[in-house]
C-alpha positions in Angstrom: 0.0 0.0 0.0 1.4 3.4 -0.9 2.1 5.7 2.0 0.0 8.8 2.2 3.1 11.0 1.9 3.8 9.6 -1.6 2.2 9.6 -5.1 1.8 13.4 -5.1 3.1 13.8 -8.7 -0.3 14.6 -10.2 -1.2 17.5 -7.8 2.4 18.7 -7.2 4.5 20.0 -10.0 8.2 19.2 -10.5 10.5 21.8 -8.9 14.2 21.8 -9.0 16.1 24.0 -6.5 16.2 27.6 -7.8 19.2 28.4 -10.0 20.9 31.8 -9.4 20.4 34.3 -12.2 22.7 33.7 -15.2 24.4 37.1 -14.9 25.2 36.6 -11.2 26.4 33.0 -11.5 28.7 33.8 -14.5 30.6 36.1 -12.1 32.0 33.2 -9.8 32.8 29.6 -9.5 30.2 28.8 -6.8 27.6 26.1 -7.5 24.7 27.5 -9.6 21.8 26.1 -7.6 20.7 26.7 -4.0 19.9 23.6 -1.9 16.4 22.6 -1.1 14.9 23.8 2.2 13.7 20.6 4.0 10.0 21.2 3.2 10.7 21.5 -0.5 12.9 18.3 -0.4 10.2 16.4 1.4 7.6 17.7 -1.1 9.6 16.7 -4.2 10.5 13.3 -2.7 6.8 12.8 -2.2 6.1 13.0 -5.9 7.7 9.5 -6.3 5.1 7.0 -7.5 6.8 4.1 -5.6 6.4 2.0 -8.8 6.7 -1.8 -8.9 9.8 -1.8 -11.1 11.9 1.2 -10.2 13.6 2.1 -13.5 15.5 4.8 -11.7 17.4 2.2 -9.7 17.7 -0.1 -12.6 19.4 2.6 -14.7 21.6 3.8 -11.9 25.1 2.1 -12.2 25.2 1.8 -8.4 21.5 0.5 -8.2 20.9 3.0 -5.4 17.7 2.3 -3.4 16.2 5.5 -4.8 12.4 4.9 -4.1 13.2 3.8 -0.6 15.2 6.9 0.3 12.7 9.2 -1.4 10.0 7.7 0.8 12.0 8.2 3.9 12.7 11.8 2.9 9.1 12.5 2.2 8.3 11.2 5.7 11.0 13.5 7.2 13.2 10.5 8.2 16.3 12.1 6.8 18.9 10.2 8.9 17.5 6.9 7.7 17.3 8.2 4.1 21.0 9.2 4.3 22.0 5.8 5.8 20.2 4.0 2.9 21.8 6.2 0.2 25.2 5.8 1.8 24.8 2.0 1.8 25.4 1.7 -2.0 27.5 4.8 -2.7 30.7 6.2 -1.2 29.9 9.7 -2.3 26.2 10.3 -2.8 26.4 14.1 -2.5 28.9 14.1 -5.4 26.8 12.0 -7.6 23.8 14.2 -6.7 25.7 17.1 -8.1 27.4 15.8 -11.2 25.7 12.7 -12.4 23.8 13.3 -15.7 20.5 12.4 -14.0 18.7 13.3 -17.2 20.4 10.4 -18.9 20.2 7.9 -16.0 17.7 7.8 -13.0 15.5 10.9 -13.8 15.5 10.2 -17.6 14.0 6.7 -16.8 11.5 7.8 -14.1 8.1 6.4 -14.7 6.3 9.7 -14.0 8.6 11.4 -16.5 7.1 9.0 -19.1 3.6 9.9 -18.0 4.3 13.6 -18.7 4.4 14.8 -15.1 8.1 15.5 -15.0 10.6 13.3 -13.3 11.2 13.2 -9.6 14.2 15.5 -8.9 16.3 12.6 -7.6 19.8 14.2 -7.9 18.8 17.3 -6.0 17.2 15.3 -3.2 20.3 13.0 -3.0 22.5 16.1 -2.7 20.1 17.5 0.0 20.1 14.3 2.1 23.9 13.9 2.3 24.7 17.6 2.7 22.3 17.6 5.6 24.1 14.5 7.0 27.4 16.2 6.9 26.0 19.3 8.7 24.2 17.1 11.4 27.3 14.9 12.0 25.6 11.8 10.7 28.5 11.0 8.3 30.5 8.6 10.5 34.2 8.3 10.4 35.8 5.5 8.4 36.5 2.7 10.9 39.0 0.2 9.7 38.3 -3.5 10.2 40.5 -5.7 12.3 44.0 -5.5 10.9 44.8 -8.3 8.4 48.5 -7.8 8.2 48.3 -7.2 4.5 48.7 -3.9 2.5 47.2 -2.7 -0.8 48.6 0.0 -3.2 46.0 2.1 -5.1 47.4 4.0 -8.1 45.1 7.0 -8.7 43.1 9.0 -6.2 40.0 9.5 -8.4 36.5 8.2 -7.7 37.4 4.6 -8.5 40.6 4.5 -6.4 39.1 6.4 -3.5 36.0 4.1 -3.4 38.1 0.9 -3.5 40.4 2.4 -0.9 37.5 3.1 1.5 36.1 -0.4 1.2 39.5 -2.2 1.5 40.3 -0.1 4.6 36.9 -1.2 6.0 38.0 -4.8 5.5 41.1 -4.2 7.6 43.9 -3.7 5.0 46.6 -1.1 5.2 45.9 1.1 2.1 48.4 3.3 0.4 47.1 5.6 -2.4 49.6 7.0 -4.9 48.6 10.0 -7.0 50.6 12.2 -9.4 48.7 15.4 -8.3 49.4 17.3 -5.1 45.8 16.9 -4.0 43.7 13.7 -4.1 40.3 13.5 -5.9 41.5 13.1 -9.5 39.2 14.8 -11.9 36.7 15.5 -9.1 39.3 18.0 -7.8 41.0 19.2 -10.9 38.8 18.4 -13.9 35.3 19.4 -12.8 34.7 23.1 -12.3 33.6 24.5 -8.9 30.2 25.7 -10.4 29.3 22.0 -10.7 31.2 20.6 -7.7 32.6 23.0 -5.0 36.0 21.7 -3.9 35.3 21.6 -0.1 32.7 18.9 -1.0 35.6 16.7 -2.4 38.1 17.6 0.2 36.0 16.6 3.2 35.6 13.1 1.6 39.4 12.9 1.2 40.0 14.1 4.8 37.6 11.4 6.1 39.7 8.8 4.3 42.9 10.2 5.7 41.4 10.2 9.2 40.5 6.5 8.7 44.2 5.7 8.3 44.5 5.5 4.5 48.0 6.8 3.6 48.1 9.2 0.7 51.3 9.7 -1.3 50.5 12.9 -3.2 52.7 14.2 -6.0 53.9 10.6 -6.6 54.5 9.6 -10.2 54.4 5.8 -10.6 57.1 5.0 -13.1 59.3 7.8 -11.9 59.4 7.5 -8.1 58.7 3.8 -8.1 58.1 1.2 -10.9 55.0 -1.0 -10.8 57.3 -3.9 -9.9 58.5 -2.1 -6.8 54.9 -1.4 -5.7 54.1 -5.1 -6.2 57.0 -6.1 -4.0 56.0 -3.7 -1.3 52.3 -4.5 -1.2 50.2 -7.7 -1.3 48.0 -6.4 -4.1 47.9 -3.4 -6.4 45.0 -1.5 -8.0 45.5 0.6 -11.1 42.8 3.3 -11.1 44.5 6.1 -13.1 41.7 7.2 -15.2 42.4 8.4 -18.8 44.2 11.7 -19.2 45.6 11.8 -22.7 43.8 14.4 -24.8 42.6 13.4 -28.2 44.1 15.8 -30.7 42.6 17.4 -33.8 44.1 16.5 -37.1 43.9 20.1 -38.3 46.5 22.2 -40.1 48.2 25.1 -38.2 47.7 25.7 -34.6 50.1 27.3 -32.1 50.2 28.1 -28.4 46.7 29.5 -28.8 45.4 25.9 -29.1 45.2 24.2 -25.7 43.9 20.9 -24.3 40.7 21.0 -22.3 42.3 19.4 -19.2 45.3 21.7 -19.1 42.8 24.6 -19.2 40.5 23.2 -16.5 43.3 22.1 -14.2 44.8 25.6 -14.3 41.4 27.2 -13.5 40.8 24.8 -10.6 44.3 25.4 -9.2 43.6 29.1 -9.2 40.4 28.3 -7.2 42.7 26.7 -4.6 44.9 29.8 -4.6 47.8 28.1 -6.3 50.4 30.0 -8.4 49.9 28.7 -12.0 52.4 30.3 -14.3 50.7 29.4 -17.6 47.5 31.0 -16.3 49.2 34.0 -14.7 51.0 34.8 -17.9 47.8 34.6 -19.9 48.1 31.4 -21.9 45.4 29.5 -20.0 43.3 32.5 -18.9 40.3 33.4 -21.2 39.9 37.0 -19.8 39.1 39.4 -22.6 39.6 36.8 -25.3 37.5 35.4 -28.1 37.3 31.8 -27.2 36.4 28.8 -29.4 35.8 25.4 -27.7 35.7 22.3 -29.9 33.7 19.4 -28.8 30.2 18.5 -27.6 30.6 16.4 -24.4 30.4 17.5 -20.8 34.1 18.5 -20.8 33.4 20.9 -23.6 30.5 22.4 -21.6 32.9 22.8 -18.5 35.4 24.7 -20.7 32.7 26.9 -22.2 31.2 27.8 -18.8 34.7 28.3 -17.3 35.7 30.7 -20.1 32.6 32.8 -19.4 33.4 33.1 -15.7 37.0 34.1 -16.6 35.6 37.1 -18.5 36.0 36.0 -22.1 35.0 38.6 -24.7 33.0 35.9 -26.5 32.6 32.1 -26.2 31.6 29.9 -29.1 31.3 26.1 -29.1 31.8 24.2 -32.4 30.3 20.7 -32.6 30.2 18.5 -35.6 26.8 17.0 -35.0 23.5 18.8 -34.0 22.1 19.5 -30.6 20.0 16.3 -30.5 23.1 14.1 -31.2 25.6 15.7 -28.8 27.0 13.4 -26.0 26.9 16.1 -23.3 24.1 16.7 -20.9 21.3 18.8 -22.3 21.0 20.5 -19.0 24.6 21.7 -19.2 24.0 23.1 -22.7 21.0 25.0 -21.4 23.0 26.4 -18.5 25.8 27.4 -20.9 23.3 29.2 -23.2 21.7 31.1 -20.3 25.2 32.2 -19.3 26.0 33.6 -22.8 27.7 30.9 -24.8 26.9 30.5 -28.4 26.7 27.0 -30.0 27.7 26.6 -33.6 26.2 23.2 -34.5 27.2 21.0 -37.4 30.6 22.6 -37.7 34.2 21.4 -37.4 37.6 23.2 -37.6 39.5 22.9 -40.8 42.6 25.0 -40.1 44.0 27.5 -37.6 45.6 30.5 -39.2 48.4 32.5 -37.6 46.3 35.7 -37.5 43.8 34.1 -35.2 41.3 33.1 -37.9 39.8 29.6 -37.5 38.6 28.2 -40.8 35.7 25.9 -40.1 33.7 23.5 -42.2 30.0 23.1 -42.3 29.0 19.5 -41.6 25.8 17.4 -42.1 24.7 14.1 -40.7 25.1 11.2 -43.1 24.2 7.5 -42.7 24.3 6.0 -39.2 27.7 4.6 -38.1 28.3 1.2 -36.3 26.9 2.6 -33.0 23.7 3.7 -34.7 24.6 7.5 -34.5 24.5 9.3 -37.8 28.1 10.0 -38.9 29.0 13.7 -39.6 30.4 14.4 -43.0 31.5 17.6 -44.8 28.6 19.7 -46.2 29.4 20.8 -49.7 27.9 24.2 -49.0 31.3 25.3 -47.9 33.6 26.7 -45.2 33.2 29.8 -42.9 35.7 31.6 -40.7 35.7 33.0 -37.2 38.2 34.6 -34.9 39.8 33.0 -31.9 42.4 34.2 -29.4 42.1 30.9 -27.5 41.0 27.5 -28.9 40.3 24.8 -26.4 40.1 21.2 -27.7 37.7 19.0 -25.8 37.5 16.0 -27.9 37.6 13.3 -25.2 40.4 11.4 -23.6 42.5 8.3 -24.3 44.6 6.1 -21.9 48.2 6.9 -21.5 50.7 4.2 -22.5 50.8 2.6 -19.0 53.1 -0.4 -19.9 55.8 2.1 -20.8 55.0 4.7 -18.2 55.0 2.2 -15.3 58.0 0.2 -16.7 55.7 -2.9 -17.0 55.8 -4.1 -20.6 54.0 -7.3 -19.7 50.9 -5.4 -18.5 48.2 -6.4 -21.0 46.3 -3.6 -22.7 43.7 -3.4 -25.5 44.5 -1.8 -28.9 43.0 1.4 -27.5 45.4 1.3 -24.5 42.8 0.4 -21.9 44.0 -2.1 -19.3 42.7 -5.6 -19.9 41.1 -7.4 -16.9 39.5 -10.7 -16.3 35.7 -10.2 -16.4 35.1 -12.0 -13.1 38.1 -11.2 -10.9 39.0 -7.7 -12.5 42.7 -8.8 -12.3 45.1 -7.7 -15.1 47.6 -10.0 -16.8 49.9 -9.5 -13.8 49.2 -11.6 -10.7 47.8 -9.6 -7.8 47.4 -6.4 -10.0 43.8 -5.3 -10.5 42.4 -2.4 -12.5 39.1 -0.4 -12.4 37.4 2.7 -13.6 38.1 4.7 -16.8 41.5 3.0 -17.4 39.5 -0.2 -18.0 36.2 1.1 -19.6 37.5 4.2 -21.3 36.4 7.7 -20.5 33.1 7.4 -18.6 31.0 8.7 -15.8 32.0 9.3 -12.1 29.1 7.0 -11.0 30.6 4.1 -13.1 34.0 4.7 -11.5 32.4 4.4 -8.1 30.6 1.2 -9.1 33.9 -0.2 -10.5 35.8 0.7 -7.3 33.1 -1.0 -5.2 33.3 -4.1 -7.4 37.1 -4.4 -7.5 37.4 -3.9 -3.7 35.2 -7.1 -3.4 37.2 -9.1 -5.8 40.6 -8.0 -4.3 39.3 -8.8 -0.8 38.3 -12.3 -2.0 41.7 -12.8 -3.6 43.7 -11.5 -0.6 41.8 -13.8 1.8 42.5 -16.8 -0.4 46.2 -15.8 -0.6 46.4 -15.4 3.2 44.8 -18.9 3.7 47.4 -20.4 1.3 50.1 -18.6 3.3 48.9 -20.0 6.6 48.8 -23.5 5.2 52.3 -23.1 3.8 53.6 -21.9 7.1 
């Protein structure tokens, strides 16, 4: 029987937390939406229809217990709602902020299909966990009884941090190695503050440090230690580096005005932390006063577009070779960017970068569907056009770095794309006791999938380490 606080979607319209006015939010890097006040969160959670087959959970990579914590929120039982959302996710307030809910849970909400507008799942999820932090319900990470075994995690992004948290909970000594001077990976350096304010990430990292996980920041595996050395030092190793190598354009010309998206975003996020960033301070990675062209149509391109606006660019145009309907990025992000003053030039691709700042671009059209079913862009015979750019940011996606070479481990098995190959069941690589998870296995993907992979690999590593310990005891 449905509880009387639920099923309110017919009488109660969908309402997201209010966004700040576009002019105001384009002035800073703070998150663009306020948080729900408790009555509004309860009201919106109460719109859930508590349907028999919750497609929201089915389409969530973590299979979060969404209808259950919506019901608890609607009933004002926030602490229980938090405990339930925390049971399946190591960072619900981060997913609530940056998951593309329009493509996952909310996009598959049954009442969305009935024309009533999806339940605002992400905003409620953010509300529940932010409240939990404020109220002191987020408990410290308590390590399990010591097992006398240690694990190395290479990469402090969402996959590595999630695995580290679960493995510490199982009683392992956990050492996290990351090339950056702050943990968090792209949560810290890739995603702008207007989508994810940095204290939200840092308090998660601090909780892991307080739980006894040892972080080796500014540590380059391959330079400071080879993969072999880490294997000798630890009982198991997890590779969770993510994918950082920018895909480059095959376009004539180009000079120091053409920069990679990640270089640009990392510089901006570092400035947010108050760091000295010479390439930014000298102007190369600062969009202030410049005519900016961003190339690409994914979420990283949207991050660059919206960052350039906040840096005070004279104009910001985004070139994408397909149309709006066929772009990979979140439609919500495109709408946010347009509100803030970005201009989208659909069905266009750069052809050449001239020395005088001219970008020659080619009009595109959508041809026959490719192997994935998407219509492939092809040159439109109607011709080229030009635009001016003082700064061109390439946001065409990411590929894996050459880890076998980088780590001094030629025997590490990789696919022809450079992703690390793992056994489908155990998630172990070609090297005994070395596992891999996250984007370095699946290619550039979503944070929520990285968290899911971190959860899965922690379970298989725990199983393998227990079996290894048993064999060791028998041998002794």
